[in-house]
C-alpha positions as CSV (number, residue, x, y, z in Angstrom):
1,M,0.0,0.0,0.0
2,Q,2.9,2.4,0.9
3,Q,4.5,1.6,-2.5
4,R,1.3,2.5,-4.3
5,I,1.0,5.9,-2.4
6,L,4.7,6.6,-3.1
7,F,4.2,5.8,-6.8
8,V,1.2,8.1,-7.1
9,V,3.0,10.9,-5.3
10,A,6.0,10.5,-7.6
11,A,3.8,10.5,-10.7
12,L,2.1,13.7,-9.5
13,V,5.4,15.4,-8.8
14,L,6.7,14.3,-12.2
15,A,3.6,15.6,-14.0
16,A,3.8,19.0,-12.1
17,V,7.5,19.4,-13.0
18,T,6.8,18.5,-16.7
19,G,3.9,20.9,-16.8
20,V,5.8,23.8,-15.3
21,G,8.8,23.2,-17.6
22,S,6.6,23.0,-20.7
23,F,4.9,26.3,-19.7
24,F,8.2,28.2,-19.4
25,Y,9.6,26.6,-22.6
26,G,6.4,27.6,-24.5
27,T,6.5,31.1,-23.1
28,S,10.2,31.5,-24.2
29,V,9.5,30.1,-27.7
30,G,6.4,32.4,-28.0
31,E,8.4,35.5,-27.0
32,A,11.2,34.7,-29.5
33,R,8.7,34.2,-32.3
34,A,6.8,37.4,-31.4
35,N,10.1,39.3,-31.6
36,Q,10.9,37.9,-35.0
37,V,7.5,38.8,-36.3
38,R,7.7,42.3,-34.8
39,Q,11.1,42.9,-36.4
40,A,9.9,41.6,-39.8
41,F,6.8,43.8,-39.6
42,F,8.7,47.0,-38.9
43,R,11.4,46.2,-41.5
44,D,8.7,45.6,-44.1
45,R,6.7,48.7,-43.1
46,S,9.6,51.1,-43.1
47,G,11.8,49.8,-45.8
48,N,14.6,50.0,-43.3
49,D,15.9,47.5,-40.7
50,M,14.6,49.1,-37.6
51,A,15.2,45.9,-35.6
52,S,17.8,47.7,-33.5
53,H,15.1,49.9,-32.0
54,D,13.1,48.6,-29.0
55,M,9.9,47.7,-31.0
56,A,8.0,46.8,-27.8
57,S,7.9,50.5,-27.0
58,A,6.8,51.4,-30.5
59,Q,3.4,49.8,-30.1
60,P,0.5,52.0,-29.0
61,G,-0.4,51.4,-25.4
62,V,2.6,49.2,-24.7
63,G,5.0,50.3,-22.0
64,G,6.0,50.2,-18.4
65,P,4.5,52.1,-15.5
66,S,5.4,55.4,-17.2
67,N,3.1,54.6,-20.2
68,Q,6.0,54.7,-22.6
69,G,4.9,53.8,-26.1
70,G,4.8,55.0,-29.6
71,T,3.7,54.2,-33.1
72,V,5.1,53.6,-36.6
73,G,3.1,54.3,-39.8
74,Q,2.3,56.7,-42.5
75,V,1.3,60.3,-41.8
76,K,-2.4,60.8,-42.7
77,S,-2.7,64.4,-41.7
78,V,-0.9,67.2,-39.8
79,N,-3.2,69.7,-38.0
80,G,-1.5,72.2,-35.6
81,Q,0.2,70.1,-32.9
82,T,-1.6,66.9,-33.8
83,I,-0.5,64.3,-36.4
84,E,-2.7,61.4,-37.4
85,V,-0.6,58.3,-38.2
86,S,-2.1,55.4,-40.2
87,T,-0.9,52.0,-39.0
88,R,-1.7,48.6,-40.2
89,D,-4.6,48.3,-37.7
90,N,-5.8,51.8,-37.1
91,V,-5.2,55.6,-37.1
92,T,-3.2,56.8,-34.0
93,R,-3.3,60.4,-32.9
94,V,0.1,61.9,-32.0
95,T,0.3,65.1,-30.1
96,V,3.4,67.3,-30.2
97,D,4.6,69.6,-27.4
98,D,7.6,71.8,-26.8
99,K,9.6,68.8,-25.6
100,T,9.1,66.8,-28.8
101,Q,12.2,66.2,-30.9
102,V,11.6,65.8,-34.6
103,T,14.7,64.3,-36.3
104,K,15.8,63.1,-39.7
105,S,19.3,62.9,-41.1
106,C,19.5,66.5,-40.0
107,A,17.4,68.4,-37.5
108,G,13.8,68.6,-38.3
109,T,10.7,70.5,-37.3
110,L,7.0,69.9,-37.3
111,D,6.8,71.6,-40.7
112,D,8.9,68.7,-42.1
113,I,6.1,66.2,-41.4
114,K,3.7,65.9,-44.4
115,P,0.8,63.6,-45.2
116,G,2.0,60.4,-46.9
117,Q,5.4,60.2,-45.1
118,R,6.4,57.3,-42.8
119,I,7.4,58.3,-39.3
120,F,8.7,56.5,-36.2
121,V,7.3,58.1,-33.0
122,Q,8.4,57.5,-29.4
123,G,6.6,59.0,-26.5
124,D,4.1,58.5,-23.7
125,T,0.7,56.9,-24.4
126,A,-2.5,57.8,-22.6
127,G,-6.0,57.1,-23.7
128,G,-5.0,56.0,-27.2
129,T,-3.0,59.2,-27.9
130,V,0.8,59.3,-28.0
131,T,2.5,62.5,-26.7
132,A,5.7,62.5,-28.8
133,R,9.1,62.8,-27.3
134,S,10.8,62.2,-30.6
135,I,9.8,61.6,-34.2
136,Q,12.0,60.1,-36.9
137,L,11.1,60.6,-40.6
138,V,11.6,57.2,-42.3
139,A,12.9,57.3,-45.9
140,E,11.0,55.3,-48.4
141,R,12.8,52.6,-50.3
142,G,15.2,54.1,-52.8
143,Q,15.2,57.5,-51.1
144,P,18.2,58.9,-49.3
């Protein structure tokens, strides 16, 4: 009888260890695959290899406790201090303030951002709106 109890306990411990190990392995594989897909997405959308940037912080609504986030897409419109950026899934509103840095190969300004351009925005996300800290103009394929 004691052998049977010992066998059942050992089987339960083995099952638990296998389950926990499988969970962590699956999580690790999933994260690696998500990073590959994210890098390919931004490389295809921008025409550049933007894999060196932290793409997790470039997704609307994604970020740590400070609500850091951003977006990448094509400029739909520029109206005052607000830029609408078309992404694959939606249109994200980007607000610009006096702390926002707009950059390209040389220093840029809000006047450099035109509808149809691709931009890379980093900033703070709140309520579906990104307050830009920096904006990079992304060259189209074949452009300097």
